C-alpha positions as CSV (number, residue, x, y, z in Angstrom):
1,M,9.6,-25.5,4.1
2,H,8.8,-24.4,0.3
3,F,5.5,-22.6,-0.5
4,A,4.1,-24.7,-3.4
5,S,1.1,-23.2,-4.8
6,V,-2.2,-21.5,-4.5
7,R,-5.2,-23.6,-5.7
8,I,-8.5,-22.1,-7.1
9,I,-11.5,-24.5,-7.0
10,T,-14.0,-24.0,-9.7
11,D,-16.9,-25.5,-11.4
12,D,-15.3,-24.6,-14.9
13,V,-11.6,-25.4,-15.1
14,D,-11.6,-24.5,-18.9
15,R,-12.9,-20.9,-18.4
16,L,-10.5,-20.1,-15.6
17,V,-7.4,-21.7,-17.4
18,E,-8.3,-19.6,-20.5
19,F,-8.8,-16.4,-18.4
20,Y,-5.3,-17.0,-16.5
21,E,-3.6,-17.9,-19.7
22,K,-4.6,-14.3,-21.0
23,V,-3.6,-12.7,-17.6
24,M,-0.3,-14.6,-17.1
25,G,0.7,-14.8,-20.8
26,V,1.7,-18.6,-20.3
27,S,0.1,-21.8,-21.1
28,A,-1.3,-24.1,-18.3
29,E,0.0,-27.6,-17.8
30,R,-3.1,-30.0,-17.8
31,P,-2.1,-33.4,-16.1
32,A,-5.8,-34.2,-15.9
33,P,-9.1,-32.6,-17.3
34,V,-10.1,-31.7,-13.8
35,F,-6.7,-29.9,-12.8
36,A,-4.4,-27.4,-14.4
37,E,-1.1,-25.7,-13.3
38,F,0.7,-22.4,-14.2
39,V,4.2,-23.0,-13.1
40,V,6.3,-20.0,-13.2
41,P,9.6,-19.3,-11.6
42,S,8.2,-17.4,-8.6
43,S,5.2,-19.7,-7.9
44,T,2.4,-22.1,-9.1
45,L,-1.2,-21.3,-9.6
46,A,-3.2,-24.4,-9.7
47,I,-6.9,-24.7,-10.8
48,G,-8.9,-27.7,-9.7
49,H,-12.3,-28.7,-10.4
50,T,-14.9,-29.1,-7.6
51,Q,-15.0,-32.8,-8.3
52,T,-11.3,-32.8,-6.8
53,V,-12.6,-31.5,-3.4
54,E,-13.9,-34.9,-2.4
55,L,-10.3,-36.1,-2.5
56,F,-9.3,-33.7,0.3
57,G,-12.8,-33.8,2.2
58,V,-16.3,-33.3,1.1
59,G,-17.2,-29.8,1.5
60,S,-13.8,-28.6,2.3
61,A,-13.8,-25.9,-0.4
62,V,-16.5,-24.3,-2.2
63,A,-16.1,-22.9,-6.0
64,A,-16.7,-19.2,-6.6
65,N,-17.0,-18.3,-2.9
66,N,-13.8,-16.4,-2.0
67,R,-14.1,-13.0,-0.5
68,S,-10.9,-12.9,1.6
69,V,-7.9,-14.0,-0.6
70,I,-6.2,-11.7,-3.4
71,L,-4.1,-13.3,-6.0
72,E,-1.2,-10.9,-6.6
73,F,1.2,-10.7,-9.6
74,H,4.2,-8.3,-9.7
75,V,4.3,-6.8,-13.1
76,H,6.6,-4.3,-14.9
77,D,4.0,-1.8,-15.8
78,V,0.5,-1.7,-14.4
79,D,-0.9,0.8,-16.9
80,A,0.2,-1.3,-19.9
81,E,-1.3,-4.3,-18.4
82,Y,-4.5,-2.5,-17.8
83,E,-4.7,-1.5,-21.4
84,R,-3.9,-5.2,-22.5
85,L,-6.4,-6.7,-20.1
86,K,-9.3,-4.2,-20.6
87,P,-10.9,-6.3,-23.4
88,F,-11.5,-9.5,-21.5
89,V,-11.9,-8.5,-17.7
90,D,-15.6,-8.0,-16.9
91,E,-15.4,-6.6,-13.5
92,W,-12.9,-4.0,-12.4
93,V,-12.5,-3.2,-8.6
94,K,-9.9,-0.6,-8.9
95,E,-8.2,0.9,-12.0
96,P,-4.7,1.8,-11.8
97,T,-3.8,3.7,-8.7
98,T,-0.7,4.4,-6.7
99,M,-1.2,3.1,-3.1
100,P,0.2,4.8,0.0
101,W,2.8,2.1,0.4
102,G,4.2,2.8,-2.9
103,N,2.9,0.2,-5.3
104,R,1.1,1.1,-8.4
105,T,-2.0,-1.5,-8.5
106,M,-5.1,-2.4,-10.1
107,L,-7.7,-5.0,-9.0
108,F,-10.1,-7.1,-11.0
109,R,-12.2,-10.3,-10.6
110,D,-11.7,-13.3,-12.5
111,P,-14.7,-15.3,-13.9
112,D,-15.4,-16.9,-10.5
113,G,-15.2,-13.6,-8.7
114,N,-11.7,-14.2,-7.0
115,L,-9.8,-10.8,-6.7
116,V,-6.8,-10.4,-8.8
117,N,-4.2,-7.7,-8.1
118,L,-1.5,-6.6,-10.6
119,F,1.1,-4.3,-9.0
120,A,4.5,-2.7,-9.6
121,P,6.6,-0.9,-6.9
122,V,7.0,2.9,-8.0
123,T,8.4,4.6,-5.1
124,E,12.0,4.5,-4.0
125,E,11.0,2.6,-0.8
126,A,8.8,0.2,-2.5
127,I,11.3,-0.5,-5.1
128,K,13.9,-1.3,-2.4
129,R,11.4,-3.7,-0.8
130,F,11.0,-5.7,-3.8
131,S,14.7,-5.6,-5.0
132,G,16.0,-9.1,-4.8
133,R,12.7,-10.9,-4.4
134,H,12.2,-11.7,-8.1
């Protein structure tokens, strides 16, 4: 089995695409107006309009209603990313902090309220855990 992607359902695809283009530093592929994908070597982040939910099953997903999933991005320098993203992130949950498991991390919400974590392993143990993964 190959993990293919994470998909966010939204009422405003263009707004989330613009936000994640800034966060990820890559342009989205737009195969249809109601769908976009950020394809990077490690994974794919897909964004679909609520209109696409009916194709899977009416009511199977609700836009801007997530309170249990965190999108995580492994970055080189959390503090540099914090400075870069400050101008357009509206809601910070946690400013750069070193966690007990050895990752430097920061959390913020995207325009739909989804949690986003940018992290970098900084302790020797954490660096070992991530060596060879990316």
